[in-house]
N, CA, C, O and CB atoms as a CASP TS submission, in Angstrom:
PFRMAT TS
TARGET T0000
AUTHOR 0000-0000-0000
METHOD Language model
MODEL 1
PARENT N/A
ATOM      1  N   UNK     1       0.852  -1.176   0.000  1.00  0.00           N
ATOM      2  CA  UNK     1       0.000   0.000   0.000  1.00  0.00           C
ATOM      3  C   UNK     1       0.893   1.234   0.000  1.00  0.00           C
ATOM      4  O   UNK     1       1.812   1.350   0.811  1.00  0.00           O
ATOM      5  CB  UNK     1      -0.967   0.001   1.225  1.00  0.00           C
ATOM      6  N   UNK     2       0.623   2.116  -0.883  1.00  0.00           N
ATOM      7  CA  UNK     2       1.448   3.308  -1.011  1.00  0.00           C
ATOM      8  C   UNK     2       0.556   4.416  -1.533  1.00  0.00           C
ATOM      9  O   UNK     2       0.123   4.374  -2.684  1.00  0.00           O
ATOM     10  CB  UNK     2       2.679   3.068  -1.953  1.00  0.00           C
ATOM     11  N   UNK     3       0.279   5.402  -0.706  1.00  0.00           N
ATOM     12  CA  UNK     3      -0.537   6.531  -1.138  1.00  0.00           C
ATOM     13  C   UNK     3       0.278   7.794  -1.000  1.00  0.00           C
ATOM     14  O   UNK     3       0.864   8.059   0.050  1.00  0.00           O
ATOM     15  CB  UNK     3      -1.850   6.630  -0.322  1.00  0.00           C
ATOM     16  N   UNK     4       0.313   8.578  -2.076  1.00  0.00           N
ATOM     17  CA  UNK     4       1.025   9.845  -2.056  1.00  0.00           C
ATOM     18  C   UNK     4       0.064  10.919  -2.547  1.00  0.00           C
ATOM     19  O   UNK     4      -0.611  10.743  -3.561  1.00  0.00           O
ATOM     20  CB  UNK     4       2.324   9.793  -2.935  1.00  0.00           C
ATOM     21  N   UNK     5       0.007  12.016  -1.830  1.00  0.00           N
ATOM     22  CA  UNK     5      -0.875  13.108  -2.203  1.00  0.00           C
ATOM     23  C   UNK     5      -0.143  14.432  -2.110  1.00  0.00           C
ATOM     24  O   UNK     5       0.693  14.633  -1.230  1.00  0.00           O
ATOM     25  CB  UNK     5      -2.120  13.123  -1.319  1.00  0.00           C
ATOM     26  N   UNK     6      -0.466  15.330  -3.024  1.00  0.00           N
ATOM     27  CA  UNK     6      -0.014  16.714  -2.932  1.00  0.00           C
ATOM     28  C   UNK     6      -1.268  17.563  -2.919  1.00  0.00           C
ATOM     29  O   UNK     6      -2.091  17.478  -3.830  1.00  0.00           O
ATOM     30  CB  UNK     6       0.957  17.111  -4.122  1.00  0.00           C
ATOM     31  N   UNK     7      -1.417  18.386  -1.885  1.00  0.00           N
ATOM     32  CA  UNK     7      -2.610  19.202  -1.718  1.00  0.00           C
ATOM     33  C   UNK     7      -2.190  20.654  -1.604  1.00  0.00           C
ATOM     34  O   UNK     7      -1.264  20.978  -0.861  1.00  0.00           O
ATOM     35  CB  UNK     7      -3.428  18.760  -0.477  1.00  0.00           C
ATOM     36  N   UNK     8      -2.866  21.535  -2.337  1.00  0.00           N
ATOM     37  CA  UNK     8      -2.585  22.963  -2.245  1.00  0.00           C
ATOM     38  C   UNK     8      -3.741  23.618  -1.508  1.00  0.00           C
ATOM     39  O   UNK     8      -4.841  23.731  -2.049  1.00  0.00           O
ATOM     40  CB  UNK     8      -2.378  23.603  -3.661  1.00  0.00           C
ATOM     41  N   UNK     9      -3.501  24.044  -0.290  1.00  0.00           N
ATOM     42  CA  UNK     9      -4.506  24.684   0.541  1.00  0.00           C
ATOM     43  C   UNK     9      -4.120  26.155   0.654  1.00  0.00           C
ATOM     44  O   UNK     9      -3.193  26.501   1.388  1.00  0.00           O
ATOM     45  CB  UNK     9      -4.618  23.997   1.957  1.00  0.00           C
ATOM     46  N   UNK    10      -4.823  27.013  -0.064  1.00  0.00           N
ATOM     47  CA  UNK    10      -4.471  28.427  -0.137  1.00  0.00           C
ATOM     48  C   UNK    10      -3.042  28.545  -0.628  1.00  0.00           C
ATOM     49  O   UNK    10      -2.730  28.110  -1.736  1.00  0.00           O
ATOM     50  CB  UNK    10      -4.645  29.125   1.239  1.00  0.00           C
ATOM     51  N   UNK    11      -2.171  29.127   0.182  1.00  0.00           N
ATOM     52  CA  UNK    11      -0.773  29.235  -0.217  1.00  0.00           C
ATOM     53  C   UNK    11       0.099  28.241   0.538  1.00  0.00           C
ATOM     54  O   UNK    11       1.325  28.309   0.457  1.00  0.00           O
ATOM     55  CB  UNK    11      -0.267  30.651   0.011  1.00  0.00           C
ATOM     56  N   UNK    12      -0.519  27.322   1.269  1.00  0.00           N
ATOM     57  CA  UNK    12       0.220  26.315   2.040  1.00  0.00           C
ATOM     58  C   UNK    12       0.087  24.960   1.354  1.00  0.00           C
ATOM     59  O   UNK    12      -0.916  24.270   1.530  1.00  0.00           O
ATOM     60  CB  UNK    12      -0.301  26.240   3.510  1.00  0.00           C
ATOM     61  N   UNK    13       1.080  24.584   0.586  1.00  0.00           N
ATOM     62  CA  UNK    13       1.070  23.293  -0.086  1.00  0.00           C
ATOM     63  C   UNK    13       1.549  22.226   0.883  1.00  0.00           C
ATOM     64  O   UNK    13       2.549  22.408   1.578  1.00  0.00           O
ATOM     65  CB  UNK    13       1.954  23.319  -1.359  1.00  0.00           C
ATOM     66  N   UNK    14       0.832  21.115   0.927  1.00  0.00           N
ATOM     67  CA  UNK    14       1.205  19.996   1.789  1.00  0.00           C
ATOM     68  C   UNK    14       1.429  18.756   0.945  1.00  0.00           C
ATOM     69  O   UNK    14       0.906  18.629  -0.162  1.00  0.00           O
ATOM     70  CB  UNK    14       0.124  19.736   2.858  1.00  0.00           C
ATOM     71  N   UNK    15       2.219  17.845   1.495  1.00  0.00           N
ATOM     72  CA  UNK    15       2.390  16.526   0.908  1.00  0.00           C
ATOM     73  C   UNK    15       2.010  15.493   1.964  1.00  0.00           C
ATOM     74  O   UNK    15       2.201  15.709   3.161  1.00  0.00           O
ATOM     75  CB  UNK    15       3.857  16.310   0.397  1.00  0.00           C
ATOM     76  N   UNK    16       1.478  14.387   1.507  1.00  0.00           N
ATOM     77  CA  UNK    16       1.019  13.353   2.421  1.00  0.00           C
ATOM     78  C   UNK    16       1.455  11.992   1.905  1.00  0.00           C
ATOM     79  O   UNK    16       1.304  11.689   0.721  1.00  0.00           O
ATOM     80  CB  UNK    16      -0.515  13.408   2.593  1.00  0.00           C
ATOM     81  N   UNK    17       2.000  11.169   2.806  1.00  0.00           N
ATOM     82  CA  UNK    17       2.421   9.811   2.459  1.00  0.00           C
ATOM     83  C   UNK    17       1.871   8.862   3.517  1.00  0.00           C
ATOM     84  O   UNK    17       1.970   9.130   4.715  1.00  0.00           O
ATOM     85  CB  UNK    17       3.987   9.701   2.356  1.00  0.00           C
ATOM     86  N   UNK    18       1.294   7.759   3.070  1.00  0.00           N
ATOM     87  CA  UNK    18       0.854   6.684   3.952  1.00  0.00           C
ATOM     88  C   UNK    18       1.390   5.375   3.402  1.00  0.00           C
ATOM     89  O   UNK    18       1.184   5.053   2.232  1.00  0.00           O
ATOM     90  CB  UNK    18      -0.703   6.647   4.078  1.00  0.00           C
ATOM     91  N   UNK    19       2.077   4.622   4.247  1.00  0.00           N
ATOM     92  CA  UNK    19       2.608   3.319   3.865  1.00  0.00           C
ATOM     93  C   UNK    19       2.070   2.269   4.816  1.00  0.00           C
ATOM     94  O   UNK    19       1.802   2.560   5.982  1.00  0.00           O
ATOM     95  CB  UNK    19       4.157   3.321   3.867  1.00  0.00           C
ATOM     96  N   UNK    20       1.911   1.060   4.329  1.00  0.00           N
ATOM     97  CA  UNK    20       1.426  -0.023   5.163  1.00  0.00           C
ATOM     98  C   UNK    20       2.146  -1.314   4.864  1.00  0.00           C
ATOM     99  O   UNK    20       2.738  -1.484   3.798  1.00  0.00           O
ATOM    100  CB  UNK    20      -0.056  -0.205   4.978  1.00  0.00           C
ATOM    101  N   UNK    21       2.087  -2.229   5.824  1.00  0.00           N
ATOM    102  CA  UNK    21       2.728  -3.531   5.695  1.00  0.00           C
ATOM    103  C   UNK    21       1.891  -4.549   6.449  1.00  0.00           C
ATOM    104  O   UNK    21       1.443  -4.293   7.566  1.00  0.00           O
ATOM    105  CB  UNK    21       4.192  -3.502   6.230  1.00  0.00           C
ATOM    106  N   UNK    22       1.684  -5.695   5.835  1.00  0.00           N
ATOM    107  CA  UNK    22       0.965  -6.782   6.495  1.00  0.00           C
ATOM    108  C   UNK    22       1.938  -7.924   6.722  1.00  0.00           C
ATOM    109  O   UNK    22       2.554  -8.425   5.782  1.00  0.00           O
ATOM    110  CB  UNK    22      -0.265  -7.251   5.652  1.00  0.00           C
ATOM    111  N   UNK    23       2.071  -8.330   7.976  1.00  0.00           N
ATOM    112  CA  UNK    23       2.951  -9.421   8.369  1.00  0.00           C
ATOM    113  C   UNK    23       2.100 -10.663   8.607  1.00  0.00           C
ATOM    114  O   UNK    23       1.220 -10.668   9.468  1.00  0.00           O
ATOM    115  CB  UNK    23       3.777  -9.052   9.642  1.00  0.00           C
ATOM    116  N   UNK    24       2.367 -11.709   7.841  1.00  0.00           N
ATOM    117  CA  UNK    24       1.634 -12.958   7.997  1.00  0.00           C
ATOM    118  C   UNK    24       2.155 -13.690   9.226  1.00  0.00           C
ATOM    119  O   UNK    24       3.345 -13.987   9.323  1.00  0.00           O
ATOM    120  CB  UNK    24       1.763 -13.844   6.729  1.00  0.00           C
ATOM    121  N   UNK    25       1.256 -13.977  10.162  1.00  0.00           N
ATOM    122  CA  UNK    25       1.640 -14.656  11.387  1.00  0.00           C
ATOM    123  C   UNK    25       1.371 -16.154  11.329  1.00  0.00           C
ATOM    124  O   UNK    25       1.705 -16.887  12.259  1.00  0.00           O
ATOM    125  CB  UNK    25       0.910 -14.052  12.557  1.00  0.00           C
ATOM    126  N   UNK    26       0.768 -16.604  10.236  1.00  0.00           N
ATOM    127  CA  UNK    26       0.410 -18.018  10.121  1.00  0.00           C
ATOM    128  C   UNK    26      -0.926 -18.288  10.779  1.00  0.00           C
ATOM    129  O   UNK    26      -1.467 -17.442  11.490  1.00  0.00           O
ATOM    130  CB  UNK    26       1.489 -18.902  10.745  1.00  0.00           C
ATOM    131  N   UNK    27      -1.450 -19.474  10.535  1.00  0.00           N
ATOM    132  CA  UNK    27      -2.720 -19.897  11.134  1.00  0.00           C
ATOM    133  C   UNK    27      -3.818 -18.855  10.902  1.00  0.00           C
ATOM    134  O   UNK    27      -4.608 -18.565  11.800  1.00  0.00           O
ATOM    135  CB  UNK    27      -2.541 -20.146  12.642  1.00  0.00           C
ATOM    136  N   UNK    28      -3.859 -18.296   9.682  1.00  0.00           N
ATOM    137  CA  UNK    28      -4.878 -17.332   9.267  1.00  0.00           C
ATOM    138  C   UNK    28      -4.885 -16.052  10.110  1.00  0.00           C
ATOM    139  O   UNK    28      -5.925 -15.411  10.263  1.00  0.00           O
ATOM    140  CB  UNK    28      -6.236 -17.979   9.332  1.00  0.00           C
ATOM    141  N   UNK    29      -3.731 -15.688  10.650  1.00  0.00           N
ATOM    142  CA  UNK    29      -3.611 -14.454  11.420  1.00  0.00           C
ATOM    143  C   UNK    29      -2.562 -13.557  10.771  1.00  0.00           C
ATOM    144  O   UNK    29      -1.606 -14.037  10.161  1.00  0.00           O
ATOM    145  CB  UNK    29      -3.241 -14.754  12.898  1.00  0.00           C
ATOM    146  N   UNK    30      -2.755 -12.256  10.912  1.00  0.00           N
ATOM    147  CA  UNK    30      -1.791 -11.295  10.382  1.00  0.00           C
ATOM    148  C   UNK    30      -1.776 -10.057  11.259  1.00  0.00           C
ATOM    149  O   UNK    30      -2.693  -9.808  12.041  1.00  0.00           O
ATOM    150  CB  UNK    30      -2.125 -10.922   8.919  1.00  0.00           C
ATOM    151  N   UNK    31      -0.717  -9.296  11.107  1.00  0.00           N
ATOM    152  CA  UNK    31      -0.556  -8.032  11.826  1.00  0.00           C
ATOM    153  C   UNK    31      -0.390  -6.947  10.777  1.00  0.00           C
ATOM    154  O   UNK    31       0.478  -7.048   9.910  1.00  0.00           O
ATOM    155  CB  UNK    31       0.672  -8.068  12.823  1.00  0.00           C
ATOM    156  N   UNK    32      -1.212  -5.914  10.848  1.00  0.00           N
ATOM    157  CA  UNK    32      -1.164  -4.819   9.878  1.00  0.00           C
ATOM    158  C   UNK    32      -0.589  -3.579  10.546  1.00  0.00           C
ATOM    159  O   UNK    32      -1.043  -3.172  11.616  1.00  0.00           O
ATOM    160  CB  UNK    32      -2.575  -4.524   9.299  1.00  0.00           C
ATOM    161  N   UNK    33       0.421  -2.975   9.903  1.00  0.00           N
ATOM    162  CA  UNK    33       1.022  -1.732  10.374  1.00  0.00           C
ATOM    163  C   UNK    33       0.829  -0.674   9.298  1.00  0.00           C
ATOM    164  O   UNK    33       1.178  -0.900   8.140  1.00  0.00           O
ATOM    165  CB  UNK    33       2.537  -1.922  10.712  1.00  0.00           C
ATOM    166  N   UNK    34       0.282   0.470   9.662  1.00  0.00           N
ATOM    167  CA  UNK    34       0.107   1.596   8.753  1.00  0.00           C
ATOM    168  C   UNK    34       0.645   2.851   9.422  1.00  0.00           C
ATOM    169  O   UNK    34       0.333   3.124  10.581  1.00  0.00           O
ATOM    170  CB  UNK    34      -1.387   1.775   8.355  1.00  0.00           C
ATOM    171  N   UNK    35       1.442   3.604   8.702  1.00  0.00           N
ATOM    172  CA  UNK    35       1.960   4.877   9.196  1.00  0.00           C
ATOM    173  C   UNK    35       1.768   5.928   8.116  1.00  0.00           C
ATOM    174  O   UNK    35       1.881   5.636   6.925  1.00  0.00           O
ATOM    175  CB  UNK    35       3.462   4.761   9.602  1.00  0.00           C
ATOM    176  N   UNK    36       1.481   7.132   8.533  1.00  0.00           N
ATOM    177  CA  UNK    36       1.314   8.218   7.576  1.00  0.00           C
ATOM    178  C   UNK    36       1.756   9.535   8.167  1.00  0.00           C
ATOM    179  O   UNK    36       1.862   9.696   9.383  1.00  0.00           O
ATOM    180  CB  UNK    36      -0.127   8.312   7.120  1.00  0.00           C
ATOM    181  N   UNK    37       2.010  10.475   7.271  1.00  0.00           N
ATOM    182  CA  UNK    37       2.444  11.793   7.697  1.00  0.00           C
ATOM    183  C   UNK    37       2.045  12.819   6.640  1.00  0.00           C
ATOM    184  O   UNK    37       2.130  12.558   5.440  1.00  0.00           O
ATOM    185  CB  UNK    37       3.971  11.818   7.944  1.00  0.00           C
ATOM    186  N   UNK    38       1.617  13.969   7.095  1.00  0.00           N
ATOM    187  CA  UNK    38       1.354  15.110   6.225  1.00  0.00           C
ATOM    188  C   UNK    38       2.223  16.255   6.707  1.00  0.00           C
ATOM    189  O   UNK    38       2.299  16.532   7.904  1.00  0.00           O
ATOM    190  CB  UNK    38      -0.167  15.506   6.223  1.00  0.00           C
ATOM    191  N   UNK    39       2.881  16.922   5.759  1.00  0.00           N
ATOM    192  CA  UNK    39       3.780  18.012   6.129  1.00  0.00           C
ATOM    193  C   UNK    39       3.704  19.106   5.067  1.00  0.00           C
ATOM    194  O   UNK    39       3.316  18.853   3.926  1.00  0.00           O
ATOM    195  CB  UNK    39       5.241  17.499   6.293  1.00  0.00           C
ATOM    196  N   UNK    40       4.075  20.304   5.451  1.00  0.00           N
ATOM    197  CA  UNK    40       4.116  21.435   4.533  1.00  0.00           C
ATOM    198  C   UNK    40       5.438  21.457   3.784  1.00  0.00           C
ATOM    199  O   UNK    40       6.445  20.939   4.267  1.00  0.00           O
ATOM    200  CB  UNK    40       3.906  22.756   5.288  1.00  0.00           C
ATOM    201  N   UNK    41       5.429  22.057   2.609  1.00  0.00           N
ATOM    202  CA  UNK    41       6.669  22.298   1.891  1.00  0.00           C
ATOM    203  C   UNK    41       7.523  23.242   2.717  1.00  0.00           C
ATOM    204  O   UNK    41       7.018  24.179   3.335  1.00  0.00           O
ATOM    205  CB  UNK    41       6.401  22.879   0.475  1.00  0.00           C
ATOM    206  N   UNK    42       8.801  22.989   2.719  1.00  0.00           N
ATOM    207  CA  UNK    42       9.738  23.863   3.416  1.00  0.00           C
ATOM    208  C   UNK    42      10.255  24.909   2.441  1.00  0.00           C
ATOM    209  O   UNK    42      10.159  24.740   1.225  1.00  0.00           O
ATOM    210  CB  UNK    42      10.913  23.051   4.032  1.00  0.00           C
ATOM    211  N   UNK    43      10.798  25.982   2.979  1.00  0.00           N
ATOM    212  CA  UNK    43      11.281  27.073   2.131  1.00  0.00           C
ATOM    213  C   UNK    43      12.310  26.565   1.119  1.00  0.00           C
ATOM    214  O   UNK    43      13.273  25.890   1.483  1.00  0.00           O
ATOM    215  CB  UNK    43      11.893  28.190   2.993  1.00  0.00           C
ATOM    216  N   UNK    44      12.094  26.895  -0.138  1.00  0.00           N
ATOM    217  CA  UNK    44      13.006  26.499  -1.199  1.00  0.00           C
ATOM    218  C   UNK    44      12.810  25.078  -1.704  1.00  0.00           C
ATOM    219  O   UNK    44      13.587  24.607  -2.535  1.00  0.00           O
ATOM    220  CB  UNK    44      14.391  26.653  -0.730  1.00  0.00           C
ATOM    221  N   UNK    45      11.792  24.394  -1.220  1.00  0.00           N
ATOM    222  CA  UNK    45      11.549  22.995  -1.562  1.00  0.00           C
ATOM    223  C   UNK    45      10.381  22.900  -2.543  1.00  0.00           C
ATOM    224  O   UNK    45       9.380  23.598  -2.383  1.00  0.00           O
ATOM    225  CB  UNK    45      11.260  22.158  -0.287  1.00  0.00           C
ATOM    226  N   UNK    46      10.503  22.044  -3.554  1.00  0.00           N
ATOM    227  CA  UNK    46       9.363  21.817  -4.449  1.00  0.00           C
ATOM    228  C   UNK    46       8.598  20.573  -3.983  1.00  0.00           C
ATOM    229  O   UNK    46       9.012  19.903  -3.036  1.00  0.00           O
ATOM    230  CB  UNK    46       9.839  21.651  -5.933  1.00  0.00           C
ATOM    231  N   UNK    47       7.487  20.271  -4.649  1.00  0.00           N
ATOM    232  CA  UNK    47       6.640  19.151  -4.234  1.00  0.00           C
ATOM    233  C   UNK    47       7.371  17.815  -4.286  1.00  0.00           C
ATOM    234  O   UNK    47       7.217  16.984  -3.391  1.00  0.00           O
ATOM    235  CB  UNK    47       5.407  19.085  -5.107  1.00  0.00           C
ATOM    236  N   UNK    48       8.172  17.607  -5.340  1.00  0.00           N
ATOM    237  CA  UNK    48       8.894  16.337  -5.456  1.00  0.00           C
ATOM    238  C   UNK    48       9.894  16.145  -4.324  1.00  0.00           C
ATOM    239  O   UNK    48       9.993  15.056  -3.759  1.00  0.00           O
ATOM    240  CB  UNK    48       9.614  16.265  -6.793  1.00  0.00           C
ATOM    241  N   UNK    49      10.630  17.191  -3.993  1.00  0.00           N
ATOM    242  CA  UNK    49      11.605  17.100  -2.909  1.00  0.00           C
ATOM    243  C   UNK    49      10.905  16.865  -1.567  1.00  0.00           C
ATOM    244  O   UNK    49      11.371  16.074  -0.748  1.00  0.00           O
ATOM    245  CB  UNK    49      12.462  18.379  -2.847  1.00  0.00           C
ATOM    246  N   UNK    50       9.787  17.556  -1.351  1.00  0.00           N
ATOM    247  CA  UNK    50       9.031  17.368  -0.113  1.00  0.00           C
ATOM    248  C   UNK    50       8.487  15.949  -0.020  1.00  0.00           C
ATOM    249  O   UNK    50       8.518  15.330   1.044  1.00  0.00           O
ATOM    250  CB  UNK    50       7.882  18.380  -0.027  1.00  0.00           C
ATOM    251  N   UNK    51       7.982  15.434  -1.154  1.00  0.00           N
ATOM    252  CA  UNK    51       7.448  14.072  -1.169  1.00  0.00           C
ATOM    253  C   UNK    51       8.526  13.057  -0.833  1.00  0.00           C
ATOM    254  O   UNK    51       8.290  12.134  -0.053  1.00  0.00           O
ATOM    255  CB  UNK    51       6.836  13.752  -2.531  1.00  0.00           C
ATOM    256  N   UNK    52       9.695  13.217  -1.408  1.00  0.00           N
ATOM    257  CA  UNK    52      10.801  12.300  -1.117  1.00  0.00           C
ATOM    258  C   UNK    52      11.219  12.372   0.344  1.00  0.00           C
ATOM    259  O   UNK    52      11.506  11.348   0.964  1.00  0.00           O
ATOM    260  CB  UNK    52      11.996  12.609  -2.011  1.00  0.00           C
ATOM    261  N   UNK    53      11.254  13.591   0.899  1.00  0.00           N
ATOM    262  CA  UNK    53      11.629  13.771   2.307  1.00  0.00           C
ATOM    263  C   UNK    53      10.630  13.063   3.222  1.00  0.00           C
ATOM    264  O   UNK    53      11.026  12.323   4.123  1.00  0.00           O
ATOM    265  CB  UNK    53      11.706  15.276   2.662  1.00  0.00           C
ATOM    266  N   UNK    54       9.344  13.289   2.993  1.00  0.00           N
ATOM    267  CA  UNK    54       8.310  12.694   3.839  1.00  0.00           C
ATOM    268  C   UNK    54       8.255  11.183   3.622  1.00  0.00           C
ATOM    269  O   UNK    54       8.105  10.423   4.579  1.00  0.00           O
ATOM    270  CB  UNK    54       6.932  13.331   3.545  1.00  0.00           C
ATOM    271  N   UNK    55       8.376  10.746   2.366  1.00  0.00           N
ATOM    272  CA  UNK    55       8.360   9.314   2.066  1.00  0.00           C
ATOM    273  C   UNK    55       9.511   8.599   2.783  1.00  0.00           C
ATOM    274  O   UNK    55       9.306   7.555   3.403  1.00  0.00           O
ATOM    275  CB  UNK    55       8.453   9.082   0.541  1.00  0.00           C
ATOM    276  N   UNK    56      10.712   9.159   2.696  1.00  0.00           N
ATOM    277  CA  UNK    56      11.873   8.554   3.356  1.00  0.00           C
ATOM    278  C   UNK    56      11.680   8.475   4.863  1.00  0.00           C
ATOM    279  O   UNK    56      12.049   7.482   5.492  1.00  0.00           O
ATOM    280  CB  UNK    56      13.137   9.348   3.037  1.00  0.00           C
ATOM    281  N   UNK    57      11.099   9.530   5.443  1.00  0.00           N
ATOM    282  CA  UNK    57      10.840   9.544   6.883  1.00  0.00           C
ATOM    283  C   UNK    57       9.875   8.425   7.271  1.00  0.00           C
ATOM    284  O   UNK    57      10.147   7.663   8.199  1.00  0.00           O
ATOM    285  CB  UNK    57      10.273  10.908   7.314  1.00  0.00           C
ATOM    286  N   UNK    58       8.751   8.325   6.564  1.00  0.00           N
ATOM    287  CA  UNK    58       7.746   7.308   6.883  1.00  0.00           C
ATOM    288  C   UNK    58       8.282   5.908   6.610  1.00  0.00           C
ATOM    289  O   UNK    58       8.024   4.987   7.384  1.00  0.00           O
ATOM    290  CB  UNK    58       6.463   7.548   6.076  1.00  0.00           C
ATOM    291  N   UNK    59       9.018   5.739   5.528  1.00  0.00           N
ATOM    292  CA  UNK    59       9.591   4.435   5.202  1.00  0.00           C
ATOM    293  C   UNK    59      10.521   3.960   6.315  1.00  0.00           C
ATOM    294  O   UNK    59      10.456   2.804   6.734  1.00  0.00           O
ATOM    295  CB  UNK    59      10.350   4.499   3.866  1.00  0.00           C
ATOM    296  N   UNK    60      11.380   4.849   6.790  1.00  0.00           N
ATOM    297  CA  UNK    60      12.291   4.496   7.884  1.00  0.00           C
ATOM    298  C   UNK    60      11.559   4.133   9.159  1.00  0.00           C
ATOM    299  O   UNK    60      11.907   3.161   9.830  1.00  0.00           O
ATOM    300  CB  UNK    60      13.235   5.637   8.158  1.00  0.00           C
ATOM    301  N   UNK    61      10.539   4.918   9.495  1.00  0.00           N
ATOM    302  CA  UNK    61       9.752   4.644  10.705  1.00  0.00           C
ATOM    303  C   UNK    61       9.007   3.313  10.577  1.00  0.00           C
ATOM    304  O   UNK    61       8.945   2.543  11.535  1.00  0.00           O
ATOM    305  CB  UNK    61       8.749   5.792  10.970  1.00  0.00           C
ATOM    306  N   UNK    62       8.437   3.038   9.387  1.00  0.00           N
ATOM    307  CA  UNK    62       7.702   1.793   9.188  1.00  0.00           C
ATOM    308  C   UNK    62       8.628   0.589   9.307  1.00  0.00           C
ATOM    309  O   UNK    62       8.270  -0.409   9.933  1.00  0.00           O
ATOM    310  CB  UNK    62       7.009   1.793   7.823  1.00  0.00           C
ATOM    311  N   UNK    63       9.811   0.674   8.714  1.00  0.00           N
ATOM    312  CA  UNK    63      10.765  -0.430   8.821  1.00  0.00           C
ATOM    313  C   UNK    63      11.149  -0.694  10.274  1.00  0.00           C
ATOM    314  O   UNK    63      11.272  -1.846  10.689  1.00  0.00           O
ATOM    315  CB  UNK    63      12.018  -0.132   7.996  1.00  0.00           C
ATOM    316  N   UNK    64      11.335   0.369  11.040  1.00  0.00           N
ATOM    317  CA  UNK    64      11.644   0.217  12.465  1.00  0.00           C
ATOM    318  C   UNK    64      10.496  -0.456  13.209  1.00  0.00           C
ATOM    319  O   UNK    64      10.721  -1.356  14.019  1.00  0.00           O
ATOM    320  CB  UNK    64      11.948   1.582  13.095  1.00  0.00           C
ATOM    321  N   UNK    65       9.272  -0.025  12.937  1.00  0.00           N
ATOM    322  CA  UNK    65       8.098  -0.601  13.603  1.00  0.00           C
ATOM    323  C   UNK    65       7.900  -2.061  13.215  1.00  0.00           C
ATOM    324  O   UNK    65       7.478  -2.868  14.044  1.00  0.00           O
ATOM    325  CB  UNK    65       6.842   0.203  13.259  1.00  0.00           C
ATOM    326  N   UNK    66       8.198  -2.411  11.968  1.00  0.00           N
ATOM    327  CA  UNK    66       8.095  -3.813  11.534  1.00  0.00           C
ATOM    328  C   UNK    66       9.070  -4.668  12.307  1.00  0.00           C
ATOM    329  O   UNK    66       8.705  -5.734  12.802  1.00  0.00           O
ATOM    330  CB  UNK    66       8.357  -3.946  10.020  1.00  0.00           C
ATOM    331  N   UNK    67      10.313  -4.215  12.420  1.00  0.00           N
ATOM    332  CA  UNK    67      11.315  -4.957  13.171  1.00  0.00           C
ATOM    333  C   UNK    67      10.929  -5.071  14.651  1.00  0.00           C
ATOM    334  O   UNK    67      11.097  -6.132  15.252  1.00  0.00           O
ATOM    335  CB  UNK    67      12.683  -4.284  13.031  1.00  0.00           C
ATOM    336  N   UNK    68      10.416  -3.990  15.237  1.00  0.00           N
ATOM    337  CA  UNK    68       9.960  -4.030  16.635  1.00  0.00           C
ATOM    338  C   UNK    68       8.860  -5.060  16.812  1.00  0.00           C
ATOM    339  O   UNK    68       8.876  -5.828  17.774  1.00  0.00           O
ATOM    340  CB  UNK    68       9.459  -2.646  17.085  1.00  0.00           C
ATOM    341  N   UNK    69       7.902  -5.086  15.892  1.00  0.00           N
ATOM    342  CA  UNK    69       6.780  -6.017  15.982  1.00  0.00           C
ATOM    343  C   UNK    69       7.264  -7.462  15.859  1.00  0.00           C
ATOM    344  O   UNK    69       6.799  -8.340  16.586  1.00  0.00           O
ATOM    345  CB  UNK    69       5.739  -5.710  14.891  1.00  0.00           C
ATOM    346  N   UNK    70       8.195  -7.706  14.941  1.00  0.00           N
ATOM    347  CA  UNK    70       8.737  -9.061  14.781  1.00  0.00           C
ATOM    348  C   UNK    70       9.437  -9.531  16.049  1.00  0.00           C
ATOM    349  O   UNK    70       9.308 -10.692  16.436  1.00  0.00           O
ATOM    350  CB  UNK    70       9.712  -9.110  13.601  1.00  0.00           C
ATOM    351  N   UNK    71      10.181  -8.631  16.699  1.00  0.00           N
ATOM    352  CA  UNK    71      10.879  -8.987  17.945  1.00  0.00           C
ATOM    353  C   UNK    71       9.884  -9.306  19.054  1.00  0.00           C
ATOM    354  O   UNK    71      10.091 -10.241  19.828  1.00  0.00           O
ATOM    355  CB  UNK    71      11.812  -7.844  18.389  1.00  0.00           C
ATOM    356  N   UNK    72       8.800  -8.528  19.134  1.00  0.00           N
ATOM    357  CA  UNK    72       7.791  -8.760  20.162  1.00  0.00           C
ATOM    358  C   UNK    72       7.073 -10.098  19.957  1.00  0.00           C
ATOM    359  O   UNK    72       6.609 -10.710  20.919  1.00  0.00           O
ATOM    360  CB  UNK    72       6.776  -7.619  20.166  1.00  0.00           C
ATOM    361  N   UNK    73       6.987 -10.543  18.718  1.00  0.00           N
ATOM    362  CA  UNK    73       6.279 -11.784  18.411  1.00  0.00           C
ATOM    363  C   UNK    73       7.140 -13.028  18.610  1.00  0.00           C
ATOM    364  O   UNK    73       6.621 -14.145  18.607  1.00  0.00           O
ATOM    365  CB  UNK    73       5.779 -11.745  16.993  1.00  0.00           C
ATOM    366  N   UNK    74       8.448 -12.848  18.783  1.00  0.00           N
ATOM    367  CA  UNK    74       9.339 -14.001  18.959  1.00  0.00           C
ATOM    368  C   UNK    74       9.173 -14.639  20.301  1.00  0.00           C
ATOM    369  O   UNK    74       9.850 -15.621  20.605  1.00  0.00           O
ATOM    370  CB  UNK    74      10.770 -13.598  18.776  1.00  0.00           C
TER
END
């Protein structure tokens, strides 16, 4: 799951990223992790640069949460 949005609200442009991951636990059970973030463009930044910044942030956080969840399940 990967959703990316660019929204222009008046003169405040925002970017939004939501990522998700489903971990199969076996025996017809799974654990779903979803993280998202919306942020404003920073001074001198275009939409693509802002999207990459927010995407990288959420991707890193999601990977950390996946590893944490796997450790808790051991």
